[in-house]
C-alpha positions in Angstrom: 14.0 -42.2 14.0 11.7 -40.5 16.6 8.9 -42.6 18.2 7.1 -40.3 20.6 9.9 -38.7 22.9 12.5 -41.4 22.6 15.2 -40.4 20.0 16.9 -43.3 18.3 19.5 -42.4 15.7 21.3 -45.1 13.7 24.7 -43.8 12.4 27.4 -45.2 10.2 24.7 -47.0 8.3 26.8 -48.1 5.4 27.5 -51.9 4.7 31.1 -51.3 3.8 32.1 -48.5 6.1 34.4 -49.0 9.2 31.7 -49.1 11.6 27.9 -49.0 12.5 26.0 -48.0 15.6 23.4 -45.8 17.1 22.6 -42.9 19.7 19.8 -43.4 21.9 18.5 -40.3 23.9 15.9 -39.7 26.6 16.8 -43.1 28.1 16.1 -43.3 31.9 19.1 -42.7 34.3 20.3 -45.0 36.9 19.7 -48.2 35.0 22.5 -50.9 35.4 23.8 -51.8 32.0 26.9 -53.1 30.4 28.0 -54.4 26.9 27.6 -58.0 28.3 23.9 -57.5 28.8 23.3 -56.1 25.3 25.6 -58.4 23.3 23.4 -61.5 23.2 20.8 -59.9 21.0 23.4 -58.3 18.6 25.0 -61.8 18.3 21.7 -63.3 17.4 21.4 -61.0 14.3 25.0 -61.2 13.2 25.8 -62.7 9.9 27.7 -65.9 9.4 26.0 -67.7 12.2 24.7 -70.6 10.1 24.7 -72.3 6.7 21.4 -70.7 5.8 22.5 -67.0 6.2 25.0 -64.9 4.5 28.6 -66.2 4.7 29.8 -62.7 5.7 31.5 -63.5 9.0 31.3 -60.6 11.5 31.9 -60.8 15.3 29.7 -57.8 15.8 30.9 -56.7 19.2 29.1 -53.8 20.7 30.9 -51.1 22.5 29.2 -48.3 24.5 30.8 -45.0 23.9 28.9 -42.6 26.0 26.0 -42.2 28.4 27.0 -44.8 30.9 29.4 -44.4 33.7 30.1 -46.8 36.7 27.8 -49.4 35.1 24.6 -47.1 35.1 22.9 -44.9 32.6 23.5 -41.1 33.2 20.4 -39.9 31.4 22.6 -38.3 28.7 22.6 -39.7 25.0 23.9 -43.3 24.9 26.2 -44.0 21.9 27.1 -47.6 20.9 29.3 -48.8 18.0 30.0 -51.9 16.3 33.0 -52.3 14.0 32.8 -53.7 10.6 35.5 -56.2 9.8 34.7 -58.7 7.1 33.5 -56.1 4.4 34.5 -56.4 0.8 33.6 -53.4 -1.3 35.4 -55.0 -4.1 32.6 -57.3 -4.6 30.6 -54.4 -6.0 33.2 -52.8 -8.2 32.8 -54.8 -11.3 31.3 -53.2 -14.5 28.2 -55.3 -14.2 27.3 -54.0 -10.7 28.0 -50.4 -11.7 26.0 -50.4 -14.9 22.9 -52.3 -13.8 20.4 -51.7 -11.0 19.5 -54.8 -9.1 15.7 -55.6 -9.8 13.5 -54.9 -6.8 16.5 -53.4 -4.9 17.0 -49.7 -4.0 19.8 -49.0 -6.3 17.5 -47.3 -8.8 15.3 -45.4 -6.2 18.1 -44.0 -4.3 19.8 -42.7 -7.5 16.4 -41.1 -8.5 16.0 -39.5 -5.0 19.6 -38.2 -4.5 21.1 -38.1 -8.0 24.0 -40.2 -6.7 24.2 -43.7 -5.0 26.6 -45.8 -2.9 28.6 -47.9 -5.0 28.8 -51.0 -2.7 26.3 -53.0 -0.5 23.2 -50.8 -1.2 24.6 -48.0 1.1 21.8 -46.9 3.6 19.4 -49.4 2.3 21.7 -52.3 3.4 20.3 -54.4 6.3 23.6 -53.8 8.0 22.0 -50.6 9.5 19.8 -52.8 11.6 22.7 -53.4 14.1 22.0 -49.9 15.5 18.4 -51.0 16.0 19.3 -54.2 17.8 21.6 -52.4 20.0 19.0 -49.8 20.9 16.5 -52.5 21.3 18.6 -54.6 23.6 18.9 -51.5 25.8 15.3 -50.6 25.9 14.3 -54.3 26.5 16.7 -54.5 29.4 14.9 -51.6 31.2 11.4 -53.2 30.4 12.4 -56.3 32.0 13.8 -54.8 35.0 10.9 -52.3 35.6 8.0 -54.3 34.5 9.0 -57.9 34.0 8.0 -57.5 30.2 9.0 -60.4 28.0 9.3 -60.0 24.1 9.9 -63.1 22.1 9.7 -63.5 18.3 10.0 -66.5 16.0 9.8 -67.6 12.5 6.2 -68.4 11.7 6.5 -69.3 8.0 9.1 -69.7 5.4 7.7 -69.7 1.7 4.5 -71.8 1.9 5.6 -73.7 5.0 3.7 -72.4 8.0 4.5 -73.2 11.6 0.8 -73.4 12.6 -1.2 -73.7 9.4 -5.0 -72.9 8.9 -7.0 -76.0 9.3 -10.7 -76.8 8.9 -11.0 -77.2 12.6 -9.2 -73.9 13.4 -9.6 -71.6 10.4 -8.4 -68.6 12.4 -4.9 -68.7 14.0 -5.9 -66.6 16.9 -8.4 -69.2 18.0 -6.0 -72.2 17.6 -5.1 -73.7 21.1 -1.6 -74.6 19.9 -0.9 -70.9 19.0 -2.5 -69.6 22.2 -0.2 -72.0 24.1 2.7 -70.6 22.2 2.0 -67.1 22.9 1.9 -68.0 26.8 5.0 -70.3 26.8 7.4 -69.7 24.0 11.0 -68.7 25.0 14.1 -67.6 23.1 15.8 -70.6 24.3 13.3 -72.8 22.4 13.2 -70.5 19.4 17.1 -70.6 19.2 17.4 -74.5 19.2 17.0 -74.3 15.4 19.0 -72.0 13.0 15.8 -71.2 11.3 14.3 -69.9 14.6 11.0 -71.7 14.4 10.1 -73.4 17.9 8.8 -76.6 16.3 11.6 -79.0 15.5 9.7 -80.9 12.7 8.5 -77.7 11.0 11.9 -76.0 11.5 13.6 -78.9 9.6 11.4 -78.4 6.7 12.0 -74.7 6.6 15.7 -75.2 6.7 15.5 -77.5 3.9 13.4 -75.0 2.0 16.0 -72.2 2.6 18.9 -74.6 1.7 17.2 -75.5 -1.6 16.8 -71.8 -2.7 20.3 -70.9 -1.5 21.7 -73.8 -3.7 19.8 -72.5 -6.8 21.2 -69.1 -6.1 17.7 -67.9 -5.4 16.0 -66.5 -2.3 12.6 -67.0 -0.4 10.6 -65.0 2.1 8.7 -65.5 5.2 7.0 -64.1 8.3 8.0 -63.4 11.9 5.4 -63.5 14.7 6.2 -61.6 18.0 4.5 -61.6 21.4 5.0 -59.1 24.2 3.9 -60.4 27.8 3.1 -58.6 30.9 2.3 -55.4 29.2 0.7 -52.7 31.4 -2.6 -51.2 30.4 -2.9 -47.7 29.0 0.1 -47.7 26.6 -0.5 -46.1 23.2 -1.7 -42.6 22.3 -5.0 -41.7 20.6 -5.4 -41.0 16.9 -2.0 -41.0 15.2 0.2 -42.7 17.6 -1.8 -45.8 18.6 0.4 -48.6 19.7 -0.3 -50.7 16.7 0.5 -47.7 14.6 3.8 -47.1 16.1 4.6 -50.9 15.9 3.6 -51.0 12.2 5.7 -47.8 11.6 8.6 -49.5 13.3 8.2 -52.9 11.6 7.6 -51.6 8.1 10.7 -49.3 8.3 12.8 -52.7 8.4 14.5 -53.7 5.2 12.5 -56.1 3.1 9.2 -55.8 5.0 6.0 -56.0 3.0 3.2 -56.6 5.5 2.1 -56.1 9.1 -0.9 -57.4 11.2 -1.8 -57.4 14.9 -4.0 -59.7 16.7 -6.5 -61.5 14.4 -5.1 -59.5 11.5 -6.5 -60.0 8.0 -8.1 -63.2 9.2 -10.2 -61.2 11.5 -12.1 -59.5 8.5 -13.7 -62.8 7.8 -15.2 -63.1 11.4 -18.5 -61.5 12.3 -18.4 -59.0 15.4 -20.2 -61.6 17.6 -17.4 -63.9 17.2 -14.5 -61.5 17.1 -15.3 -59.3 20.2 -13.2 -60.1 23.2 -15.6 -60.5 26.0 -14.6 -58.9 29.4 -14.2 -61.0 32.5 -13.1 -60.4 36.0 -9.1 -60.5 36.0 -8.1 -63.4 38.4 -4.6 -61.8 38.4 -5.8 -58.4 39.4 -3.4 -56.6 41.7 -3.8 -53.5 43.6 -0.1 -53.0 44.1 1.4 -50.4 41.9 4.8 -51.3 40.3 6.5 -48.4 38.8 3.3 -46.5 38.4 1.3 -49.3 36.9 -1.0 -51.9 38.5 -2.7 -54.9 37.0 -6.3 -54.1 35.9 -9.4 -55.4 37.4 -10.8 -56.7 34.0 -9.4 -59.2 31.5 -10.9 -60.8 28.3 -11.8 -64.3 27.6 -10.2 -64.2 24.0 -7.6 -61.9 22.5 -8.5 -61.3 18.9 -7.5 -57.7 19.5 -3.9 -58.6 20.1 -3.9 -56.8 23.4 -4.7 -53.5 21.8 -8.1 -51.9 21.7 -8.6 -48.3 20.5 -4.9 -48.1 20.0 -4.3 -48.7 23.7 -3.1 -51.8 25.5 -5.7 -53.6 27.6 -3.3 -55.8 29.6 -3.5 -59.0 27.5 -0.5 -60.2 25.3 0.3 -58.1 22.5 1.1 -60.1 19.3 1.6 -59.3 15.7 3.2 -60.7 12.7 5.5 -59.1 10.1 5.9 -60.3 6.5 9.5 -60.1 4.8 9.8 -60.4 1.1 12.4 -62.7 -0.6 15.8 -61.0 -0.8 16.3 -58.9 -4.0 19.9 -59.7 -4.5 20.4 -63.1 -5.8 23.0 -65.0 -8.0 20.6 -66.0 -10.7 20.9 -64.1 -13.9 18.1 -61.5 -14.3 17.1 -59.4 -17.2 17.5 -55.6 -16.6 18.7 -52.4 -18.3 21.5 -50.0 -17.5 21.0 -47.0 -15.1 20.9 -44.7 -18.2 18.2 -46.9 -19.9 20.6 -47.2 -23.0 20.7 -51.1 -23.3 19.5 -54.2 -21.9 21.6 -56.8 -20.2 21.9 -59.6 -17.8 22.8 -59.1 -14.1 24.3 -61.8 -12.0 24.7 -60.0 -8.6 27.8 -60.5 -6.6 28.3 -60.0 -2.9 27.3 -62.3 0.2 23.6 -62.3 1.0 21.0 -64.1 3.0 18.9 -66.7 0.9 16.1 -65.8 3.5 16.1 -62.9 6.0 13.6 -64.1 8.6 16.0 -66.2 10.9 18.1 -63.1 11.4 15.2 -60.9 11.5 13.8 -62.3 14.7 16.0 -60.1 17.0 15.4 -57.2 15.0 11.7 -57.5 15.2 12.1 -57.9 19.0 14.3 -54.9 19.1 11.9 -52.6 17.3 9.1 -53.8 19.6 11.1 -52.9 22.6 11.9 -49.3 21.4 8.1 -48.7 20.7 7.0 -50.2 24.0 9.5 -48.1 26.1 8.6 -45.1 24.4 4.9 -45.7 25.1 5.8 -46.4 28.7 7.7 -43.2 29.1 4.8 -41.2 27.7 2.2 -42.9 29.9 4.4 -42.7 33.0 5.0 -39.0 32.4 1.3 -38.4 32.1 0.5 -40.3 35.3 3.1 -38.3 37.2 1.7 -35.0 35.8 -1.8 -35.9 36.8 -3.4 -34.1 39.9 -4.7 -36.6 42.4 -8.5 -36.1 42.9 
């Protein structure tokens, strides 16, 4: 995947192959990094971490293969690998799984595209490929924090019909709700991770966990949403027309398995607000700073509200960037489902085998953070290069 000038290539994508990983090119040299710095994010997405995730139990230990020497990046391609240990291709060897496509899964479409398909775990469509994304994202996020103090935090904002901050008559728009605005300002990963669901509200998290458990016990699945905030974002990030920051974020998020929707700032709720109420009024920035940090200074202007989600005209304005991603209910479930054979010759019932998440959003949180990190670093490198190349007046 190429986002601007940063090249991120996941490899060994298959769910039941010996390893998975990625190669990151064009990463800045001289950045101190180690496996210990990257491992926490990879551990947050690993399977088998709680009773509401897939029971597949992987350690998911990352190993840096190239591009780092003496504890610092060299500016050359950085390869990272994670070994698969608890893989069972035999779960997919029965006649039923060979004969019938899983409803709403990629089995059928991959066969239509390539004329052949992976026999186990969905092949390249398996969410196991997101390990490479998280490894690359952890690397990018590490730089963003060191160079600019940028913080990226995601959390589960809904499971099924259970919403962390539901719409009320007093606050019919989430982006106007003081509780939500405080959350954007204060939420931390430590708070998010206090619950296996990764919702920062204990009472709501308990209801979400019960919901997921109920669907798991019925061999069914349920979807949800993940909200993400990016704090301390410099102004000027994002390219006009086709590479606006919200466009690259949408591209990145909708490339994730099981995603079905994306919105930034006020999102779809904003369509119901008149311009007079939706416009973010400019004010003097009380935190304006003339000191330039790594090529960027805090702006002289801020906004009194943030319906724009920190992006105007596709370019960051210095406010918090926030967005939400929708994940559908996982397609592979244990319930019997009516389907037909790949050849279309006969009807049949499919009871899918294998170990799968009843809801993907708890483990999707670090994946969303990772893709946001990749997008933001790329935007920073582009804008930083432009500033270095600009002739002083």
